[in-house]
Backbone as ProteinMPNN parsed JSONL, in Angstrom:
{"seq_chain_A": "VLDELLSATGTVSEKEFPEDYGLISVFPNPFNGETKIQFDLPTTGYVALSIFDGKGRIVRQLLASELTAGSHSIVWNTRDDAGAELPSGVYIANLAHLNRQDTRKILLLK", "coords_chain_A": {"N_chain_A": [[53.776, -12.757, -3.326], [55.053, -13.57, -0.199], [57.522, -11.797, 1.495], [58.321, -11.122, 3.993], [57.016, -11.518, 7.255], [55.824, -10.388, 10.398], [56.861, -12.262, 13.137], [57.761, -14.9, 15.4], [60.574, -14.561, 15.511], [60.864, -12.83, 13.491], [60.687, -13.603, 10.699], [58.928, -15.214, 8.039], [59.148, -17.607, 5.613], [58.633, -18.621, 2.186], [58.131, -21.018, -0.489], [57.876, -23.114, -3.377], [54.626, -24.405, -4.681], [52.856, -26.657, -2.8], [51.249, -29.938, -2.924], [49.92, -31.095, -0.867], [48.768, -30.716, 2.558], [49.982, -29.499, 5.693], [52.031, -29.769, 8.715], [55.383, -30.122, 8.161], [57.962, -30.438, 9.264], [59.732, -30.054, 12.359], [62.548, -28.615, 13.319], [65.649, -28.04, 14.895], [64.647, -30.87, 16.911], [64.628, -32.599, 19.757], [65.181, -29.232, 21.072], [67.097, -26.24, 21.853], [67.019, -22.955, 22.418], [66.199, -22.079, 19.654], [63.827, -23.203, 17.187], [62.911, -24.42, 13.966], [59.918, -24.334, 12.257], [58.308, -25.984, 9.734], [55.888, -25.862, 7.143], [53.276, -26.82, 4.81], [50.986, -25.366, 2.515], [48.352, -26.018, 0.424], [46.513, -24.304, -0.639], [45.626, -20.816, -0.724], [44.867, -19.019, 2.252], [43.494, -18.34, 5.552], [45.688, -18.757, 8.271], [46.616, -20.223, 11.318], [49.149, -20.592, 13.592], [50.07, -22.062, 16.434], [51.542, -22.427, 19.703], [51.319, -24.744, 22.272], [51.389, -25.516, 25.773], [52.229, -28.338, 27.942], [49.923, -28.629, 29.447], [47.898, -27.902, 27.837], [47.459, -25.213, 27.435], [47.548, -22.239, 25.513], [50.616, -20.845, 24.693], [52.093, -19.386, 22.92], [51.316, -17.486, 20.111], [52.258, -17.892, 17.07], [51.62, -17.246, 14.465], [48.965, -15.718, 12.764], [47.28, -15.158, 10.298], [46.509, -14.35, 6.845], [47.842, -16.45, 4.398], [49.622, -17.221, 1.399], [49.323, -20.009, -0.905], [51.774, -22.551, -0.645], [55.104, -23.535, 0.436], [56.106, -22.946, 3.689], [57.975, -21.443, 6.403], [58.733, -20.91, 9.844], [60.376, -19.465, 12.619], [60.654, -20.364, 15.987], [61.438, -18.961, 19.053], [61.52, -19.925, 21.714], [60.085, -18.322, 23.452], [57.226, -16.977, 25.209], [53.994, -15.396, 24.519], [54.19, -13.026, 25.96], [56.834, -12.519, 25.93], [58.44, -13.779, 27.722], [60.888, -16.246, 28.671], [60.337, -19.657, 28.119], [60.077, -22.622, 30.175], [61.964, -25.75, 30.184], [60.445, -28.562, 28.575], [57.62, -30.402, 27.194], [56.046, -29.305, 24.307], [53.376, -28.366, 22.097], [53.011, -27.874, 18.683], [50.569, -26.381, 16.788], [48.928, -26.291, 13.785], [46.521, -24.582, 12.027], [44.41, -24.425, 9.279], [42.018, -23.368, 7.091], [39.605, -25.822, 7.278], [41.187, -27.665, 8.577], [43.565, -29.25, 10.772], [46.828, -29.722, 12.123], [49.296, -31.278, 14.138], [52.367, -31.246, 16.056], [54.662, -32.646, 18.352], [56.966, -30.91, 20.394], [60.095, -30.767, 21.888], [61.531, -28.927, 24.333], [64.636, -28.356, 25.594], [66.715, -27.253, 28.13]], "CA_chain_A": [[54.683, -13.608, -2.568], [55.465, -12.963, 1.063], [58.948, -11.723, 1.742], [58.56, -11.077, 5.429], [55.9, -11.282, 8.156], [56.25, -10.365, 11.795], [56.681, -13.572, 13.734], [58.503, -15.145, 16.635], [61.875, -13.912, 15.428], [60.866, -11.844, 12.432], [60.488, -13.959, 9.302], [58.268, -16.396, 7.513], [59.557, -17.7, 4.221], [57.823, -19.539, 1.401], [58.668, -21.414, -1.78], [56.963, -23.717, -4.346], [53.27, -24.777, -4.305], [52.723, -28.076, -2.458], [49.98, -30.568, -3.242], [49.297, -31.552, 0.366], [48.703, -29.77, 3.66], [50.405, -29.942, 7.005], [53.347, -29.517, 9.294], [56.35, -31.044, 7.58], [59.002, -30.763, 10.222], [60.178, -29.134, 13.396], [63.96, -28.954, 13.389], [65.877, -29.324, 15.559], [63.678, -31.323, 17.897], [64.566, -31.556, 20.763], [65.919, -28.021, 20.762], [67.43, -25.282, 22.894], [67.283, -21.662, 21.776], [65.17, -21.854, 18.643], [63.519, -24.31, 16.293], [62.267, -24.003, 12.717], [58.699, -25.088, 11.975], [58.017, -25.911, 8.306], [54.56, -26.369, 6.809], [52.797, -26.643, 3.444], [49.595, -24.978, 2.282], [48.032, -26.192, -0.986], [45.663, -23.194, -1.067], [45.712, -19.575, 0.035], [43.839, -18.922, 3.272], [43.87, -17.937, 6.905], [46.506, -19.752, 8.964], [46.989, -19.968, 12.705], [50.178, -21.502, 14.09], [50.113, -21.806, 17.872], [52.303, -23.336, 20.552], [50.628, -25.067, 23.512], [52.203, -26.213, 26.762], [51.779, -29.683, 28.266], [48.598, -28.59, 30.07], [46.928, -27.499, 26.829], [47.294, -23.756, 27.383], [48.315, -21.595, 24.454], [51.686, -20.015, 25.244], [52.615, -18.501, 21.876], [50.64, -17.424, 18.809], [53.33, -17.559, 16.133], [51.096, -16.74, 13.208], [47.506, -15.649, 12.649], [47.086, -14.268, 9.156], [46.308, -14.925, 5.523], [49.068, -16.816, 3.695], [49.437, -17.802, 0.07], [49.691, -21.417, -1.052], [53.21, -22.752, -0.78], [55.843, -24.064, 1.575], [56.433, -21.834, 4.583], [58.682, -21.8, 7.625], [58.769, -19.873, 10.868], [61.277, -19.82, 13.718], [60.166, -20.079, 17.34], [62.606, -18.704, 19.9], [61.245, -20.419, 23.082], [59.425, -17.305, 24.286], [55.766, -16.939, 25.163], [53.453, -14.169, 23.92], [54.619, -11.867, 26.75], [58.262, -12.357, 25.76], [59.172, -14.512, 28.76], [61.444, -17.529, 28.274], [59.593, -20.803, 28.631], [60.93, -23.659, 30.764], [62.078, -27.033, 29.483], [59.231, -29.36, 28.611], [56.986, -30.8, 25.943], [55.121, -28.324, 23.75], [52.676, -28.831, 20.897], [52.8, -26.91, 17.606], [49.284, -26.65, 16.154], [48.696, -25.54, 12.557], [45.125, -24.603, 11.599], [44.238, -23.797, 7.964], [40.677, -23.703, 6.624], [38.951, -26.726, 8.236], [42.123, -28.721, 8.93], [44.571, -28.992, 11.803], [47.926, -30.679, 12.214], [50.08, -30.997, 15.334], [53.646, -31.907, 16.273], [55.261, -32.456, 19.667], [58.267, -30.261, 20.383], [60.729, -30.902, 23.192], [62.457, -27.847, 24.669], [65.604, -28.764, 26.627], [67.656, -26.174, 28.484]], "C_chain_A": [[55.11, -12.863, -1.31], [56.971, -12.943, 1.154], [59.216, -11.77, 3.23], [57.258, -10.796, 6.157], [56.473, -11.166, 9.554], [55.943, -11.724, 12.396], [57.515, -13.674, 15.001], [59.861, -14.462, 16.609], [61.971, -13.009, 14.214], [60.58, -12.303, 11.033], [59.672, -15.219, 9.118], [58.705, -16.45, 6.067], [58.677, -18.704, 3.504], [58.531, -19.896, 0.119], [57.583, -22.073, -2.611], [55.581, -24.092, -3.783], [53.172, -26.273, -4.025], [51.356, -28.609, -2.865], [49.226, -30.987, -1.991], [49.438, -30.483, 1.445], [49.398, -30.349, 4.868], [51.768, -29.484, 7.442], [54.303, -30.56, 8.739], [57.386, -31.443, 8.604], [59.166, -29.664, 11.253], [61.628, -29.53, 13.64], [64.77, -27.81, 13.967], [64.786, -29.627, 16.579], [64.202, -32.612, 18.505], [65.459, -30.369, 20.394], [66.186, -27.202, 22.008], [67.762, -23.988, 22.176], [66.249, -21.305, 20.748], [65.004, -23.095, 17.784], [62.753, -23.772, 15.099], [61.094, -24.932, 12.43], [58.368, -24.883, 10.496], [56.642, -26.513, 8.032], [54.194, -26.02, 5.374], [51.332, -26.252, 3.435], [49.295, -25.144, 0.793], [47.16, -25.062, -1.537], [45.911, -21.975, -0.181], [44.595, -19.554, 1.068], [44.407, -18.489, 4.604], [44.592, -19.085, 7.593], [46.751, -19.294, 10.394], [48.0, -21.034, 13.098], [50.415, -21.136, 15.542], [50.966, -22.848, 18.569], [51.54, -23.494, 21.864], [51.595, -25.741, 24.472], [51.598, -27.585, 27.051], [50.42, -29.755, 28.925], [47.518, -28.118, 29.104], [46.661, -26.013, 26.739], [48.129, -23.188, 26.248], [49.353, -20.676, 25.094], [52.251, -19.05, 24.206], [51.783, -18.618, 20.609], [51.697, -16.954, 17.815], [52.809, -16.872, 14.879], [49.578, -16.774, 13.249], [47.213, -14.659, 11.528], [46.826, -15.061, 7.881], [47.674, -15.22, 4.904], [48.72, -17.396, 2.334], [49.789, -19.287, 0.106], [51.198, -21.508, -1.207], [53.796, -23.4, 0.452], [56.329, -22.882, 2.399], [57.257, -22.346, 5.758], [58.683, -20.599, 8.559], [59.66, -20.37, 11.999], [60.637, -19.416, 15.038], [61.369, -20.027, 18.263], [62.403, -19.031, 21.376], [60.576, -19.408, 23.993], [57.913, -17.4, 24.142], [55.306, -15.614, 24.562], [53.864, -12.908, 24.672], [56.125, -11.623, 26.637], [59.108, -13.079, 26.798], [59.688, -15.839, 28.219], [60.665, -18.648, 28.912], [60.544, -21.854, 29.182], [61.027, -24.891, 29.861], [60.758, -27.783, 29.601], [58.748, -29.716, 27.232], [55.977, -29.73, 25.557], [54.502, -28.915, 22.487], [52.553, -27.665, 19.92], [51.508, -27.316, 16.916], [49.096, -25.71, 14.969], [47.236, -25.693, 12.167], [45.005, -23.803, 10.308], [42.922, -24.301, 7.387], [40.039, -24.63, 7.649], [39.866, -27.847, 8.694], [43.073, -28.268, 10.029], [45.628, -30.087, 11.748], [48.761, -30.289, 13.429], [51.386, -31.776, 15.333], [54.095, -31.628, 17.704], [56.641, -31.835, 19.49], [58.844, -30.378, 21.799], [61.781, -29.803, 23.363], [63.327, -28.312, 25.829], [66.561, -27.62, 26.882], [68.772, -26.712, 29.321]], "O_chain_A": [[55.476, -11.688, -1.354], [57.626, -13.957, 0.916], [60.193, -12.366, 3.685], [56.48, -9.939, 5.736], [57.495, -11.779, 9.862], [54.862, -12.271, 12.175], [57.917, -12.67, 15.589], [60.257, -13.845, 17.597], [63.041, -12.474, 13.927], [60.244, -11.461, 10.2], [59.719, -16.15, 9.922], [58.642, -15.442, 5.363], [58.044, -19.547, 4.141], [59.427, -19.177, -0.324], [56.439, -21.622, -2.556], [55.383, -24.098, -2.568], [53.385, -27.079, -4.93], [50.426, -27.843, -3.117], [48.017, -31.212, -2.045], [50.133, -29.482, 1.266], [49.406, -31.565, 5.055], [52.544, -28.905, 6.681], [54.044, -31.759, 8.844], [57.663, -32.626, 8.799], [58.789, -28.512, 11.04], [61.91, -30.633, 14.106], [64.577, -26.672, 13.539], [64.091, -28.724, 17.045], [64.218, -33.638, 17.825], [66.349, -30.466, 19.549], [65.597, -27.425, 23.065], [68.711, -23.946, 21.393], [65.497, -20.346, 20.923], [65.909, -23.922, 17.668], [62.03, -22.782, 15.21], [61.249, -26.152, 12.368], [58.17, -23.753, 10.051], [56.274, -27.537, 8.609], [54.715, -25.068, 4.794], [50.538, -26.74, 4.24], [49.922, -24.477, -0.03], [47.072, -24.878, -2.751], [46.35, -22.099, 0.963], [43.49, -20.022, 0.793], [45.612, -18.298, 4.768], [44.168, -20.237, 7.513], [47.056, -18.128, 10.644], [47.744, -22.229, 12.955], [50.898, -20.047, 15.852], [51.103, -23.982, 18.111], [51.16, -22.506, 22.492], [52.508, -26.451, 24.049], [50.574, -27.95, 26.474], [49.812, -30.824, 28.967], [46.362, -27.95, 29.492], [45.738, -25.588, 26.044], [49.271, -23.597, 26.039], [49.02, -19.836, 25.93], [52.822, -18.019, 24.56], [51.571, -19.717, 20.096], [51.993, -15.762, 17.729], [53.482, -16.017, 14.304], [48.981, -17.744, 13.715], [46.936, -13.484, 11.771], [46.918, -16.288, 7.862], [48.553, -14.359, 4.882], [47.656, -17.986, 2.147], [50.462, -19.759, 1.022], [51.822, -20.646, -1.827], [53.083, -23.765, 1.386], [56.898, -21.932, 1.862], [57.239, -23.537, 6.069], [58.64, -19.446, 8.13], [59.689, -21.564, 12.296], [60.147, -18.298, 15.199], [62.21, -20.926, 18.262], [63.078, -18.441, 22.219], [60.511, -19.626, 25.203], [57.389, -17.835, 23.117], [56.13, -14.801, 24.143], [53.886, -11.826, 24.086], [56.639, -10.645, 27.178], [60.337, -13.007, 26.769], [59.023, -16.488, 27.411], [60.363, -18.604, 30.105], [61.679, -21.973, 28.722], [60.267, -25.042, 28.905], [60.044, -27.657, 30.596], [59.376, -29.381, 26.228], [55.16, -29.303, 26.373], [55.044, -29.845, 21.89], [52.053, -26.598, 20.278], [51.36, -28.466, 16.501], [49.104, -24.489, 15.124], [46.757, -26.813, 11.994], [45.438, -22.653, 10.238], [42.729, -25.504, 7.214], [39.939, -24.247, 8.814], [39.383, -28.882, 9.154], [43.347, -27.079, 10.195], [45.349, -31.227, 11.374], [48.917, -29.103, 13.72], [51.501, -32.824, 14.697], [53.933, -30.517, 18.21], [57.385, -32.179, 18.572], [58.151, -30.117, 22.782], [62.778, -29.755, 22.642], [62.826, -28.623, 26.909], [67.151, -27.077, 25.948], [69.663, -25.962, 29.718]]}, "name": "protein", "num_of_chains": 1, "seq": "VLDELLSATGTVSEKEFPEDYGLISVFPNPFNGETKIQFDLPTTGYVALSIFDGKGRIVRQLLASELTAGSHSIVWNTRDDAGAELPSGVYIANLAHLNRQDTRKILLLK"}
């Protein structure tokens, strides 16, 4: 069981084993400061969770590692991979696990 992984603000948490796959929620949305991205994995495997800007460019790789099956969450703090604060706008959270992908729109308001 994962207790802690390096991430946007330091933690990924997990709980029970889900039966389905995908991004469950992004809360709050719209947000200012930070938002919590929750997702389920029915099987253990490599996971990539990325944030894209409105032009389709990746701005933040939140997660790129092997995770166990279960419910997970990660906090994104509005910063890009270089640590710079991103401007207000629409962003896309993209979860990739095995051969599946799921996306959610996120609205950052400052």
